[in-house]
KOLMI-564515 format. One record per residue (C-alpha): x, y, z; residue in one letter; chain. Coordinates in Angstrom, 3 decimals. Each point is the difference from the previous one (the first is absolute). Layout:
<atoms>
u:v:w:rest:kette
X:Y:Z:A:A
...
</atoms>
This chain:
<atoms>
u:v:w:rest:kette
65.580:-35.664:4.712:X:A
-3.016:-1.679:-1.638:X:A
-3.575:1.061:0.706:X:A
-1.204:-0.717:3.272:X:A
-2.868:-2.671:0.234:X:A
-2.594:-0.513:2.622:X:A
-1.640:-2.995:1.790:X:A
-3.673:-0.161:0.514:X:A
-1.554:-1.859:3.033:X:A
-3.636:-0.685:0.259:X:A
-1.544:-0.703:3.422:X:A
2.851:2.318:1.151:X:A
-1.680:0.890:3.361:X:A
-0.409:-3.782:0.662:X:A
1.531:-2.762:1.990:X:A
2.754:-1.044:-2.625:X:A
-0.305:2.965:-2.497:X:A
1.013:2.469:2.668:X:A
3.253:-2.057:1.007:X:A
0.662:-0.428:-3.733:X:A
-0.271:3.715:-0.763:X:A
2.317:0.940:2.938:X:A
2.646:-2.468:-1.322:X:A
0.024:1.487:-3.507:X:A
0.052:3.569:1.248:X:A
2.888:-0.929:2.423:X:A
1.921:-1.424:-3.041:X:A
-0.308:3.332:-2.020:X:A
-2.833:-0.643:-2.129:X:A
-2.970:2.550:-0.598:X:A
-3.158:-1.971:1.055:X:A
-3.586:0.575:-0.941:X:A
-2.608:-1.486:2.522:X:A
-3.530:-0.377:-0.589:X:A
-2.506:-1.463:2.630:X:A
-3.882:0.412:0.341:X:A
0.554:-0.034:3.897:X:A
-2.647:-2.943:0.545:X:A
2.345:-2.048:1.924:X:A
3.235:2.095:-0.212:X:A
0.696:2.974:2.270:X:A
2.028:3.402:-0.477:X:A
1.598:-1.065:3.476:X:A
1.750:-2.994:-1.651:X:A
1.750:2.847:-2.423:X:A
1.528:1.906:3.041:X:A
3.106:1.672:-1.074:X:A
-0.601:-0.827:-3.591:X:A
-2.860:2.628:-0.940:X:A
2.485:2.745:0.608:X:A
2.745:-1.462:-1.858:X:A
0.986:1.573:-3.245:X:A
0.326:-3.296:-1.966:X:A
-3.467:-1.340:1.050:X:A
-3.317:1.247:-1.579:X:A
-2.952:-1.421:1.467:X:A
-3.674:0.352:-1.481:X:A
-3.429:-1.393:1.220:X:A
-1.323:-1.739:-2.993:X:A
-2.432:-2.755:-0.594:X:A
1.717:-2.473:-2.342:X:A
-3.556:-1.511:-0.931:X:A
-0.811:3.375:-1.626:X:A
1.477:-0.430:-3.464:X:A
-0.289:3.616:-1.037:X:A
1.410:1.507:3.294:X:A
2.950:-2.613:0.275:X:A
1.113:0.542:-3.904:X:A
-0.109:3.826:0.590:X:A
1.855:-0.021:3.191:X:A
2.478:-2.710:-1.222:X:A
0.729:1.962:-2.985:X:A
0.660:3.166:1.727:X:A
2.423:-1.598:2.202:X:A
1.737:-1.684:-3.055:X:A
0.331:3.418:-1.745:X:A
1.456:1.375:3.128:X:A
2.840:-2.766:0.399:X:A
-0.226:-3.043:-2.421:X:A
-1.144:-3.054:1.732:X:A
2.250:-3.151:-0.551:X:A
-1.558:-2.417:2.546:X:A
-3.520:-0.688:1.179:X:A
-0.301:-1.927:3.477:X:A
-3.622:-0.863:0.324:X:A
-0.666:-0.758:3.688:X:A
-3.640:1.260:0.161:X:A
-2.950:-2.560:0.438:X:A
-2.785:-0.623:2.355:X:A
1.707:-1.758:2.996:X:A
-3.263:-1.146:1.774:X:A
-0.633:-3.449:-1.479:X:A
-3.471:-0.366:2.032:X:A
-1.124:3.366:-1.307:X:A
0.538:-1.251:-3.530:X:A
-2.060:-3.140:0.683:X:A
-2.870:1.988:1.384:X:A
0.184:2.544:-2.964:X:A
1.720:-1.397:-3.298:X:A
-0.032:3.627:-1.343:X:A
2.622:0.873:2.824:X:A
2.790:-2.106:-1.811:X:A
-1.264:0.730:-3.439:X:A
0.601:3.732:0.581:X:A
3.082:-0.031:2.457:X:A
1.877:-3.072:-1.109:X:A
-0.818:-0.683:-3.688:X:A
-0.828:3.523:-1.476:X:A
2.959:1.737:1.752:X:A
2.181:-2.489:-1.951:X:A
-1.958:0.453:-3.210:X:A
-0.049:3.755:0.236:X:A
3.755:0.350:1.020:X:A
1.015:-2.230:-2.875:X:A
-2.019:2.286:-2.331:X:A
1.785:3.073:1.218:X:A
3.634:-1.721:-0.110:X:A
-0.851:-0.847:-3.643:X:A
-0.796:3.654:-0.920:X:A
3.114:1.150:1.713:X:A
2.065:-2.646:-1.254:X:A
1.362:-1.220:3.405:X:A
2.197:-3.250:-0.562:X:A
-0.217:-1.559:3.333:X:A
-2.633:-1.324:2.431:X:A
0.518:-1.649:3.373:X:A
-3.464:-1.557:1.446:X:A
-0.946:-1.083:3.475:X:A
-1.870:-3.232:-0.411:X:A
-0.909:-2.419:2.351:X:A
0.018:-3.653:1.254:X:A
-3.819:0.313:-0.352:X:A
0.117:-0.623:-3.822:X:A
1.060:-3.635:0.609:X:A
-3.228:-0.987:1.874:X:A
0.078:-2.697:2.535:X:A
2.407:-2.692:-0.560:X:A
0.360:-1.455:3.491:X:A
3.387:-1.036:1.183:X:A
1.608:-0.099:-3.395:X:A
3.073:2.305:-0.185:X:A
-0.948:2.791:-2.600:X:A
2.254:0.744:-2.886:X:A
-0.417:2.678:-2.537:X:A
-0.486:-2.416:-2.710:X:A
-2.631:-2.118:1.597:X:A
-3.882:0.025:-1.598:X:A
-2.750:0.386:-0.649:X:A
-0.190:3.173:2.090:X:A
-3.458:-0.017:1.547:X:A
-0.530:2.839:2.638:X:A
-2.779:-0.291:2.481:X:A
-0.310:3.689:0.789:X:A
-1.044:2.947:-2.105:X:A
3.294:1.571:1.141:X:A
1.994:-2.798:-1.272:X:A
-2.128:-0.141:-3.505:X:A
0.767:3.758:-0.539:X:A
3.654:-0.416:0.854:X:A
0.205:-3.054:-2.495:X:A
-1.936:2.054:-2.681:X:A
2.418:2.960:0.646:X:A
2.855:-2.483:-0.692:X:A
-1.455:-1.073:-3.223:X:A
-0.580:3.548:-1.093:X:A
3.670:0.637:0.727:X:A
1.245:-3.018:-1.969:X:A
-2.177:1.202:-3.018:X:A
1.584:3.453:0.425:X:A
3.586:-1.571:-0.002:X:A
-1.028:-1.707:-3.411:X:A
-1.456:3.217:-1.416:X:A
1.796:3.031:1.148:X:A
1.599:-0.214:3.444:X:A
3.770:-0.440:0.091:X:A
0.259:-1.948:3.275:X:A
-1.941:-1.091:3.076:X:A
0.664:-1.644:3.239:X:A
-2.711:-1.492:2.078:X:A
0.340:-0.759:3.657:X:A
-2.334:-2.466:1.626:X:A
-0.106:1.022:3.684:X:A
-0.971:-2.151:2.916:X:A
-1.245:1.381:3.165:X:A
2.201:2.921:0.645:X:A
0.145:1.612:3.584:X:A
1.654:2.927:1.676:X:A
-0.659:3.741:-0.017:X:A
-1.615:2.239:-0.921:X:A
-2.807:-2.657:0.412:X:A
-3.258:0.886:-1.838:X:A
-1.694:-3.373:0.296:X:A
0.807:-3.623:0.868:X:A
-0.238:-2.620:2.812:X:A
2.259:1.659:2.548:X:A
-1.542:3.358:-0.269:X:A
-3.399:-1.476:0.328:X:A
1.126:-1.999:3.131:X:A
1.632:3.032:1.472:X:A
-3.193:2.091:-0.349:X:A
-2.177:-2.645:1.326:X:A
2.116:-0.412:2.964:X:A
0.058:3.761:0.657:X:A
-3.857:0.074:-0.062:X:A
-0.344:-3.193:1.877:X:A
3.125:-0.899:2.152:X:A
-1.277:-3.095:1.680:X:A
-0.785:-2.106:-3.274:X:A
0.748:-0.303:-3.482:X:A
-2.275:-1.556:-2.543:X:A
1.874:-1.391:-3.015:X:A
-1.909:-0.772:-3.440:X:A
0.490:-3.589:-0.947:X:A
1.478:-2.993:1.966:X:A
3.578:1.643:0.437:X:A
1.497:-3.065:-1.939:X:A
0.405:1.959:-2.933:X:A
3.726:0.110:-1.128:X:A
1.474:2.557:-2.312:X:A
3.315:1.460:-0.947:X:A
0.588:3.626:1.314:X:A
2.728:2.322:-1.204:X:A
1.164:3.145:1.887:X:A
-0.498:3.169:-2.364:X:A
3.849:0.682:0.491:X:A
0.695:-3.222:-1.666:X:A
-2.525:0.636:-2.698:X:A
1.322:3.398:-0.959:X:A
3.472:-1.572:-0.127:X:A
-1.035:-2.766:-2.244:X:A
-1.902:2.201:-2.451:X:A
2.730:2.505:-0.237:X:A
2.623:-2.817:-0.406:X:A
-2.127:-1.378:-3.015:X:A
-0.141:3.434:-1.483:X:A
3.820:-0.359:-0.409:X:A
0.476:-3.643:-0.622:X:A
-2.941:-1.446:-1.699:X:A
0.700:0.043:-3.804:X:A
-3.112:-1.461:-1.777:X:A
-2.239:2.073:-2.019:X:A
-3.132:-1.251:1.907:X:A
0.942:-1.734:3.425:X:A
-2.305:-1.319:2.632:X:A
1.458:-0.438:3.462:X:A
-1.359:-1.256:3.405:X:A
1.382:2.081:2.792:X:A
-0.187:-1.685:3.138:X:A
1.739:-1.630:3.098:X:A
1.731:-3.479:-0.188:X:A
-2.276:-1.925:2.230:X:A
-3.391:-1.344:0.011:X:A
-1.457:2.923:2.134:X:A
-1.727:0.179:3.556:X:A
-3.462:-0.499:1.215:X:A
-2.454:2.678:0.831:X:A
-0.066:-1.324:3.510:X:A
3.890:0.795:0.210:X:A
-0.956:3.449:-1.081:X:A
-2.743:0.377:2.570:X:A
1.930:-1.110:2.784:X:A
2.991:2.029:-1.094:X:A
-2.211:3.144:-0.135:X:A
-1.790:-0.853:3.365:X:A
3.216:-0.173:1.837:X:A
1.157:3.339:-1.288:X:A
-3.373:1.891:0.469:X:A
-2.124:-1.738:2.726:X:A
1.867:-2.837:1.703:X:A
-2.582:-2.386:1.602:X:A
-2.713:0.750:-2.573:X:A
-1.960:-2.923:-1.085:X:A
-0.021:-1.052:-3.820:X:A
-3.295:-1.293:-1.484:X:A
0.330:-1.791:-3.125:X:A
-2.669:-0.754:-2.560:X:A
-0.832:-3.382:-1.637:X:A
0.477:0.715:-3.683:X:A
3.476:-0.869:-1.734:X:A
0.252:3.233:-1.402:X:A
-0.601:3.736:1.163:X:A
-2.305:1.178:-2.699:X:A
-1.174:-0.820:-3.386:X:A
2.723:0.268:-2.519:X:A
2.659:-0.608:2.779:X:A
2.703:-2.653:-0.946:X:A
0.506:-1.792:3.197:X:A
3.319:-1.463:-0.798:X:A
2.960:0.688:-2.429:X:A
3.705:-0.035:-0.317:X:A
2.081:1.551:-2.723:X:A
2.985:-1.394:-1.814:X:A
2.338:2.914:-0.594:X:A
2.706:-1.994:-1.929:X:A
-0.298:2.269:-2.923:X:A
0.532:3.098:2.056:X:A
2.804:-1.655:2.186:X:A
1.820:-1.031:-3.312:X:A
0.634:3.648:-0.543:X:A
1.790:0.343:3.468:X:A
-2.750:1.304:2.215:X:A
-1.030:-1.532:3.243:X:A
-2.297:1.550:2.788:X:A
1.505:1.215:3.243:X:A
-2.861:-1.205:2.034:X:A
-2.281:-3.250:-0.078:X:A
-3.849:0.239:0.651:X:A
0.291:-0.454:3.825:X:A
2.579:2.598:0.647:X:A
-1.778:2.304:-2.537:X:A
-3.237:-0.272:1.945:X:A
1.913:0.669:3.263:X:A
1.601:3.148:-1.469:X:A
-3.169:1.141:-1.680:X:A
-2.013:-0.401:3.192:X:A
2.423:2.331:2.084:X:A
-0.166:2.463:-3.015:X:A
-3.739:0.093:-0.318:X:A
-0.650:0.352:3.904:X:A
2.533:2.936:-0.101:X:A
-1.992:1.344:-3.112:X:A
-3.333:-0.249:2.153:X:A
1.478:1.747:2.761:X:A
0.467:-2.796:2.544:X:A
3.727:0.261:0.720:X:A
</atoms>
């Protein structure tokens, strides 16, 4: 038998990272997981923390010295062959209010991780990017080759800057990279997002739900089960040295008012819904977008759920998570 290799997951205690780490452990890989626990939680790693193939460390990826030292210690223990970079600031309004949040947690985490990978000679990076890199393109179906890319949030800007760094690394020293541009991803363990916000608002005030914006915002939503399935599928089936993929549903999405009504029905039937006047929920919010996933579909992958069914499933899951059922 050849030498065993490990997979590294950043943001391993978060929404996507914890699910990904679990899948790789279940498939027999040793997995190193780093997370600063700003959004993620050890509870998301229940059953993994005691698993012999999973090693978790609380690490701030924006601290270059700490990250390099801890990463190299792991690499010396079991050589790392893949890095799955899922860590970032996930609170877009927080990044609008304070640009240093995304500089630190979305961009420097990528910069520092690439530096550590280069020192260790790790050949492959998978990166969680975002639809936010495209900016506001209205109703136009968004393809991977569309441009120019003009993000309207600091989060989107720092994700795009991270993609550029990865592109340069592939030209310079990195053997291979895959970039996944996520839409709105929903499900559990929910750490943020519109459904969690609505559930918590209705818990605090069961007679009324205040919604940011007009409710007519329309976006594509993908259930996390489909997302994980897609990116693991791409790991096995994408062949480019440097590949960017939209990962999303096949429809044009659902409105915020549909999400509000679905959540009210599950949490507080009869509660009134009050909408704002603005066309978007906050500065930096893209009110409408739909993905073209033809590139991903051409490799043979399709989602199990459309946006509406993904929302219905996620509402039930998040209501359970928050202790209502």
